[in-house]
C-alpha positions as a LaTeX table, in Angstrom:
\begin{tabular}{lrrr}
\hline
Residue & $x$ (\AA) & $y$ (\AA) & $z$ (\AA) \\
\hline
Met1 & $-9.49$ & 118.82 & $-15.71$ \\
Thr2 & $-6.67$ & 119.83 & $-13.25$ \\
Tyr3 & $-5.39$ & 117.98 & $-9.92$ \\
Glu4 & $-6.47$ & 121.05 & $-8.13$ \\
Gln5 & $-9.81$ & 121.57 & $-9.85$ \\
Ala6 & $-10.67$ & 117.35 & $-8.74$ \\
Leu7 & $-9.75$ & 117.71 & $-5.62$ \\
Ser8 & $-11.90$ & 121.38 & $-5.14$ \\
Met9 & $-14.32$ & 118.99 & $-5.98$ \\
Ile10 & $-14.34$ & 116.08 & $-3.57$ \\
Arg11 & $-14.16$ & 118.81 & $-1.13$ \\
Arg12 & $-16.88$ & 120.47 & $-2.03$ \\
His13 & $-19.32$ & 118.42 & $-2.95$ \\
Lys14 & $-18.48$ & 115.38 & $-0.59$ \\
Leu15 & $-20.11$ & 112.69 & $-2.28$ \\
Val16 & $-18.46$ & 110.13 & $-4.15$ \\
Ala17 & $-21.30$ & 108.02 & $-5.91$ \\
Ile18 & $-19.63$ & 104.18 & $-6.39$ \\
Leu19 & $-20.74$ & 102.44 & $-9.19$ \\
Arg20 & $-20.36$ & 98.94 & $-8.68$ \\
Gly21 & $-21.37$ & 96.38 & $-11.57$ \\
Val22 & $-23.04$ & 98.80 & $-14.08$ \\
Pro23 & $-24.18$ & 97.36 & $-17.34$ \\
Met24 & $-21.65$ & 98.90 & $-20.19$ \\
Glu25 & $-24.77$ & 100.08 & $-21.98$ \\
Leu26 & $-26.40$ & 102.10 & $-18.44$ \\
Ser27 & $-23.28$ & 104.01 & $-17.49$ \\
Leu28 & $-24.47$ & 107.19 & $-19.26$ \\
Glu29 & $-27.78$ & 106.57 & $-18.35$ \\
Val30 & $-27.08$ & 106.37 & $-14.80$ \\
Ala31 & $-24.67$ & 109.25 & $-14.57$ \\
Arg32 & $-26.97$ & 111.74 & $-16.41$ \\
Ala33 & $-29.24$ & 110.60 & $-13.23$ \\
Leu34 & $-26.78$ & 111.15 & $-10.67$ \\
His35 & $-25.91$ & 114.59 & $-12.22$ \\
Arg36 & $-29.42$ & 115.36 & $-12.30$ \\
Gly37 & $-29.58$ & 114.61 & $-8.56$ \\
Gly38 & $-26.50$ & 116.75 & $-7.99$ \\
Val39 & $-23.89$ & 114.35 & $-7.66$ \\
Arg40 & $-20.69$ & 115.47 & $-9.17$ \\
Val41 & $-18.00$ & 112.54 & $-8.63$ \\
Leu42 & $-18.60$ & 109.59 & $-9.87$ \\
Glu43 & $-16.33$ & 106.24 & $-9.22$ \\
Phe44 & $-16.38$ & 103.26 & $-12.01$ \\
Thr45 & $-15.08$ & 100.32 & $-9.66$ \\
Phe46 & $-12.46$ & 97.62 & $-11.54$ \\
Asp47 & $-14.18$ & 94.45 & $-10.97$ \\
His48 & $-11.14$ & 91.86 & $-10.71$ \\
Ala49 & $-13.51$ & 88.96 & $-11.26$ \\
Gln50 & $-14.46$ & 89.61 & $-14.55$ \\
Ser51 & $-12.64$ & 88.85 & $-17.64$ \\
Ala52 & $-11.43$ & 92.12 & $-19.63$ \\
Tyr53 & $-12.12$ & 93.98 & $-16.52$ \\
Ile54 & $-9.64$ & 97.28 & $-16.98$ \\
Glu55 & $-10.88$ & 97.25 & $-21.56$ \\
Lys56 & $-14.66$ & 97.67 & $-19.82$ \\
Thr57 & $-14.31$ & 99.68 & $-16.68$ \\
Thr58 & $-11.72$ & 102.39 & $-18.63$ \\
Glu59 & $-14.34$ & 102.51 & $-21.64$ \\
Gln60 & $-17.03$ & 103.47 & $-19.24$ \\
Val61 & $-15.47$ & 106.40 & $-17.70$ \\
Arg62 & $-14.11$ & 107.63 & $-21.44$ \\
Arg63 & $-18.19$ & 107.54 & $-22.43$ \\
Val64 & $-18.90$ & 109.69 & $-19.25$ \\
Thr65 & $-15.98$ & 111.64 & $-19.63$ \\
Ala66 & $-16.57$ & 112.50 & $-23.32$ \\
Val67 & $-20.32$ & 113.61 & $-22.49$ \\
Phe68 & $-19.50$ & 115.92 & $-19.10$ \\
Gly69 & $-16.28$ & 116.98 & $-19.67$ \\
Asp70 & $-15.74$ & 118.74 & $-16.58$ \\
Glu71 & $-19.10$ & 118.72 & $-14.99$ \\
Leu72 & $-18.15$ & 115.37 & $-13.29$ \\
Leu73 & $-15.02$ & 114.31 & $-11.93$ \\
Val74 & $-14.80$ & 111.00 & $-12.72$ \\
Gly75 & $-12.32$ & 107.93 & $-11.38$ \\
Cys76 & $-11.89$ & 104.36 & $-10.91$ \\
Gly77 & $-11.68$ & 102.49 & $-7.65$ \\
Thr78 & $-10.60$ & 98.78 & $-6.39$ \\
Val79 & $-6.91$ & 100.15 & $-7.81$ \\
Leu80 & $-4.94$ & 97.60 & $-7.22$ \\
Thr81 & $-2.35$ & 97.76 & $-9.74$ \\
Ala82 & $-0.11$ & 100.22 & $-11.31$ \\
Gly83 & $-1.27$ & 98.99 & $-14.30$ \\
Glu84 & $-4.25$ & 100.21 & $-13.91$ \\
Val85 & $-4.02$ & 103.28 & $-12.93$ \\
Arg86 & $-2.12$ & 104.17 & $-16.08$ \\
Ala87 & $-5.20$ & 102.79 & $-17.69$ \\
Gly88 & $-7.44$ & 104.69 & $-15.84$ \\
His89 & $-5.43$ & 107.70 & $-16.73$ \\
Glu90 & $-5.37$ & 107.18 & $-20.44$ \\
Ala91 & $-9.28$ & 106.98 & $-20.24$ \\
Gly92 & $-9.95$ & 110.34 & $-18.81$ \\
Ala93 & $-9.71$ & 109.70 & $-14.84$ \\
Asn94 & $-8.36$ & 111.89 & $-12.57$ \\
Leu95 & $-9.07$ & 110.29 & $-9.36$ \\
Met96 & $-7.99$ & 106.66 & $-8.16$ \\
Ile97 & $-9.58$ & 104.62 & $-5.67$ \\
Ser98 & $-8.39$ & 101.78 & $-3.90$ \\
Pro99 & $-9.04$ & 99.50 & $-0.84$ \\
Asn100 & $-5.67$ & 99.17 & 0.80 \\
Val101 & $-2.42$ & 100.97 & 0.92 \\
Asp102 & $-0.13$ & 100.19 & $-1.99$ \\
Pro103 & 2.73 & 102.22 & $-1.98$ \\
Glu104 & 3.77 & 102.01 & $-6.14$ \\
Val105 & $-0.05$ & 103.01 & $-6.74$ \\
Ile106 & $-0.34$ & 106.25 & $-4.94$ \\
Arg107 & 3.18 & 107.02 & $-6.43$ \\
Leu108 & 2.26 & 106.84 & $-10.13$ \\
Thr109 & $-0.97$ & 108.52 & $-9.45$ \\
Arg110 & 0.08 & 111.57 & $-7.91$ \\
Lys111 & 2.85 & 111.16 & $-10.38$ \\
Leu112 & 0.67 & 111.17 & $-13.34$ \\
Asp113 & $-1.58$ & 114.32 & $-11.92$ \\
Met114 & $-4.16$ & 112.08 & $-10.54$ \\
Val115 & $-6.20$ & 112.50 & $-6.72$ \\
Ser116 & $-5.18$ & 109.75 & $-4.99$ \\
Met117 & $-7.46$ & 107.91 & $-2.23$ \\
Pro118 & $-6.20$ & 104.72 & $-1.09$ \\
Gly119 & $-8.18$ & 102.64 & 2.03 \\
Ala120 & $-6.82$ & 102.28 & 5.27 \\
Leu121 & $-7.68$ & 100.56 & 8.67 \\
Thr122 & $-5.29$ & 101.35 & 11.31 \\
Pro123 & $-3.41$ & 104.48 & 12.55 \\
Thr124 & $-0.32$ & 102.77 & 10.57 \\
Glu125 & $-1.78$ & 102.26 & 7.60 \\
Ile126 & $-3.16$ & 106.11 & 7.37 \\
Val127 & $-0.36$ & 107.53 & 8.47 \\
Asn128 & 1.47 & 105.81 & 5.73 \\
Ala129 & $-1.08$ & 106.26 & 3.12 \\
His130 & $-0.66$ & 110.23 & 3.82 \\
Ala131 & 3.65 & 110.23 & 3.94 \\
Leu132 & 3.27 & 108.38 & 0.34 \\
Gly133 & 1.27 & 110.87 & $-0.60$ \\
Ala134 & $-2.34$ & 110.07 & $-0.31$ \\
Asp135 & $-4.44$ & 113.04 & $-1.26$ \\
Val136 & $-7.50$ & 111.64 & 0.95 \\
Val137 & $-7.33$ & 108.41 & 3.15 \\
Lys138 & $-10.42$ & 106.55 & 2.93 \\
Leu139 & $-11.65$ & 104.94 & 5.73 \\
Phe140 & $-13.33$ & 101.14 & 4.91 \\
Pro141 & $-15.17$ & 100.18 & 6.18 \\
Ala142 & $-16.99$ & 102.66 & 7.86 \\
Gly143 & $-20.25$ & 101.59 & 8.29 \\
Val144 & $-18.00$ & 98.63 & 10.55 \\
Leu145 & $-15.69$ & 100.99 & 12.41 \\
Gly146 & $-18.52$ & 103.91 & 13.16 \\
Thr147 & $-17.46$ & 107.52 & 13.72 \\
Gly148 & $-16.40$ & 106.58 & 17.37 \\
Tyr149 & $-13.62$ & 105.04 & 15.39 \\
Ile150 & $-13.03$ & 107.55 & 13.36 \\
Arg151 & $-13.23$ & 110.47 & 16.04 \\
Ala152 & $-11.13$ & 108.72 & 18.14 \\
Val153 & $-8.31$ & 108.21 & 15.17 \\
Arg154 & $-8.69$ & 111.81 & 13.71 \\
Ala155 & $-7.99$ & 113.13 & 17.43 \\
Pro156 & $-3.91$ & 112.39 & 17.07 \\
Leu157 & $-4.44$ & 112.44 & 13.24 \\
Gly158 & $-6.68$ & 115.62 & 12.39 \\
His159 & $-4.21$ & 116.95 & 9.78 \\
Ile160 & $-4.90$ & 113.79 & 7.02 \\
Pro161 & $-8.08$ & 114.10 & 5.14 \\
Met162 & $-9.97$ & 111.46 & 5.67 \\
Ser163 & $-13.48$ & 109.83 & 3.70 \\
Ala164 & $-15.49$ & 107.66 & 5.08 \\
Val165 & $-16.51$ & 104.38 & 2.64 \\
Gly166 & $-19.34$ & 101.50 & 3.72 \\
Gly167 & $-22.37$ & 102.06 & 5.35 \\
Val168 & $-23.25$ & 105.53 & 4.86 \\
Ser169 & $-26.93$ & 106.50 & 3.89 \\
Pro170 & $-28.96$ & 109.78 & 4.50 \\
Glu171 & $-29.63$ & 108.84 & 7.97 \\
Asn172 & $-26.19$ & 108.97 & 8.58 \\
Val173 & $-24.47$ & 111.67 & 6.67 \\
Arg174 & $-24.61$ & 114.01 & 9.27 \\
Asp175 & $-22.74$ & 111.82 & 12.21 \\
Phe176 & $-20.33$ & 110.97 & 9.29 \\
Leu177 & $-18.98$ & 114.52 & 8.71 \\
Asp178 & $-19.60$ & 115.77 & 12.11 \\
Ala179 & $-17.01$ & 112.93 & 12.90 \\
Gly180 & $-14.71$ & 115.02 & 10.76 \\
Val181 & $-14.27$ & 113.60 & 7.48 \\
Cys182 & $-14.06$ & 115.28 & 4.38 \\
Ser183 & $-16.10$ & 112.97 & 2.06 \\
Leu184 & $-18.17$ & 109.96 & 1.49 \\
Gly185 & $-18.49$ & 107.22 & $-0.08$ \\
Val186 & $-21.65$ & 105.54 & $-1.06$ \\
Gly187 & $-21.89$ & 102.45 & $-3.60$ \\
Gly188 & $-25.49$ & 100.29 & $-3.17$ \\
Glu189 & $-26.97$ & 102.63 & $-0.49$ \\
Met190 & $-27.00$ & 104.95 & $-3.75$ \\
Val191 & $-27.22$ & 102.76 & $-6.64$ \\
Arg192 & $-29.65$ & 100.81 & $-6.14$ \\
Lys193 & $-29.36$ & 97.13 & $-7.47$ \\
Ala194 & $-33.31$ & 97.11 & $-7.68$ \\
Asp195 & $-33.46$ & 100.46 & $-9.77$ \\
Leu196 & $-29.80$ & 99.28 & $-12.32$ \\
Glu197 & $-32.06$ & 96.38 & $-12.81$ \\
Ser198 & $-35.45$ & 97.98 & $-13.67$ \\
Gly199 & $-33.66$ & 100.93 & $-15.69$ \\
Asn200 & $-35.08$ & 103.12 & $-12.72$ \\
Met201 & $-33.33$ & 106.22 & $-13.40$ \\
Glu202 & $-35.66$ & 108.79 & $-11.76$ \\
Ala203 & $-35.22$ & 106.78 & $-8.57$ \\
Leu204 & $-31.89$ & 106.84 & $-8.70$ \\
Ala205 & $-31.87$ & 110.52 & $-9.38$ \\
Gln206 & $-34.34$ & 110.99 & $-6.13$ \\
Arg207 & $-31.90$ & 108.58 & $-4.08$ \\
Ala208 & $-28.70$ & 110.95 & $-4.94$ \\
Gln209 & $-30.89$ & 113.84 & $-4.19$ \\
Ala210 & $-31.46$ & 112.95 & $-0.99$ \\
Phe211 & $-27.78$ & 112.36 & $-0.35$ \\
Val212 & $-27.05$ & 115.54 & $-1.60$ \\
Arg213 & $-30.02$ & 117.01 & 0.10 \\
Ala214 & $-28.44$ & 115.46 & 3.91 \\
Val215 & $-25.14$ & 117.18 & 2.97 \\
Gln216 & $-26.73$ & 120.45 & 1.87 \\
Glu217 & $-28.54$ & 120.61 & 5.61 \\
Trp218 & $-25.37$ & 119.26 & 7.39 \\
Glu219 & $-23.25$ & 122.42 & 6.19 \\
Glu220 & $-26.70$ & 124.77 & 6.90 \\
Ala221 & $-26.55$ & 123.79 & 10.06 \\
Arg222 & $-22.94$ & 124.29 & 10.91 \\
Pro223 & $-21.75$ & 127.29 & 12.99 \\
\hline
\end{tabular}
């Protein structure tokens, strides 16, 4: 998948499923369920509290990209170091998502022709991330910030693509998109821990469908 194709998938589908704590043996099953539900962008997060977390996360990326190819855009999340960027790139990831603004991470991500989505909170951080080459700036935690804050920030900074991550549900998808973000990152509200623990892939697919349907309804309602 090219850089342009990856960026286009984010803009078109608007949903990024955040996969945190997914067991290795369920990686493909979860990816299949989300794909069946209409999700096309996945983020496997680095869990820095685990041993060998880089190897575990990149193996999940390899397994999913080997099966789905360009049908799914697969990225790495909680990317904090240049080494993690390189490891994700070598595994086949096309998207790097961080909770913070790190110049080295952003620049290397773009140098390797991957989509860069660093996390920011303040207008200064948002502008700095964009100046460093970020393709989309992740507003995190969006649920705490609220749509009022997002609207206020986007008033002078509407030229910078932004994503809302945290606190997104099918019921407020419209509110966040109306506030002007180009995409939404969704973790536990889509990939529920109870569904993972019980292996209920059908429930996971249905939850994904609820988010996809909310995005579609928002698009259909636009003038």
